[in-house]
C-alpha positions as CSV (number, residue, x, y, z in Angstrom):
1,X,-17.1,89.7,-38.7
2,X,-14.7,87.2,-40.6
3,X,-11.9,85.0,-40.0
4,X,-9.9,87.7,-38.8
5,X,-10.2,89.6,-35.6
6,X,-9.0,93.7,-35.4
7,X,-5.6,92.7,-35.6
8,X,-5.7,90.7,-38.6
9,X,-5.0,87.6,-37.1
10,X,-7.2,84.2,-36.7
11,X,-8.2,83.2,-33.4
12,X,-5.7,80.0,-33.6
13,X,-2.8,82.7,-34.3
14,X,-4.0,84.7,-31.2
15,X,-3.8,81.9,-29.3
16,X,-0.4,81.1,-31.0
17,X,1.0,84.8,-29.6
18,X,-0.7,84.4,-26.2
19,X,1.4,80.9,-26.0
20,X,4.5,82.5,-27.5
21,X,4.6,85.9,-25.1
22,X,3.8,83.7,-22.0
23,X,6.1,81.3,-22.4
24,X,8.9,84.6,-23.4
25,X,7.6,85.9,-20.2
26,X,8.0,82.9,-18.1
27,X,11.2,82.3,-19.5
28,X,12.8,85.6,-17.4
29,X,11.0,84.8,-14.3
30,X,11.0,82.3,-11.4
31,X,7.4,80.8,-11.3
32,X,7.6,80.2,-7.8
33,X,9.0,83.7,-6.6
34,X,6.3,85.3,-9.0
35,X,3.5,83.3,-7.7
36,X,4.6,83.5,-3.6
37,X,2.5,86.2,-3.0
38,X,-0.6,85.3,-4.5
39,X,-0.5,81.8,-2.7
40,X,0.5,83.5,0.2
41,X,-3.0,85.3,0.1
42,X,-4.7,82.5,-1.0
43,X,-3.7,80.6,2.4
44,X,-4.3,83.8,4.3
45,X,-8.0,83.5,3.0
46,X,-8.0,79.8,3.9
47,X,-6.8,80.8,7.3
48,X,-9.6,83.4,7.8
49,X,-12.3,81.0,6.9
50,X,-11.4,78.5,9.1
51,X,-10.6,80.6,11.9
52,X,-11.9,84.3,11.6
53,X,-11.2,85.3,15.4
54,X,-7.7,84.0,14.9
55,X,-8.2,82.1,18.4
56,X,-6.8,78.9,17.3
57,X,-3.1,78.1,17.6
58,X,-0.9,78.7,14.4
59,X,-0.4,75.1,14.0
60,X,-3.8,73.9,14.0
61,X,-5.3,76.9,12.2
62,X,-2.6,76.1,9.5
63,X,-3.5,72.5,9.4
64,X,-7.3,73.5,8.8
65,X,-6.6,76.1,6.3
66,X,-4.6,73.1,4.5
67,X,-7.7,71.2,4.5
68,X,-9.8,74.1,3.5
69,X,-8.1,74.4,0.5
70,X,-7.8,70.9,-0.6
71,X,-11.6,70.8,-0.4
72,X,-11.9,73.7,-2.2
73,X,-9.4,72.8,-5.3
74,X,-11.4,69.1,-4.9
75,X,-14.7,71.0,-5.5
76,X,-13.0,73.0,-8.6
77,X,-11.9,69.2,-10.1
78,X,-15.6,68.2,-9.5
79,X,-16.6,71.5,-11.5
80,X,-14.3,70.8,-14.3
81,X,-14.9,67.1,-14.8
82,X,-18.7,67.5,-14.9
83,X,-18.5,70.5,-17.5
84,X,-15.9,68.7,-19.5
85,X,-18.6,65.6,-19.3
86,X,-21.7,68.0,-20.6
87,X,-19.3,69.5,-23.5
88,X,-18.3,65.9,-24.7
89,X,-22.3,64.9,-24.4
90,X,-22.9,67.8,-26.5
91,X,-20.5,67.4,-29.0
92,X,-21.8,63.4,-29.5
93,X,-25.3,64.5,-29.8
94,X,-24.7,66.7,-33.0
């Protein structure tokens, strides 16, 4: 396959087209409202993780769920940092 995909666009042009579409979409939407369901489901997931039997009082469950969410986000940040470091080292060794 050459520089063009089946749609006749280069990879950078496809990326630009996707950015245009994304910005046009979010220009018409309230980000907070659009992601509300996803945030609620994610929080519910962490609540079930820390209190599967739902025996804790709601305030304690929410506190623990918040800490579980923070731990999860920190682990994603660590994985991302490691991947960036490895990618950077790989580029330098070429």
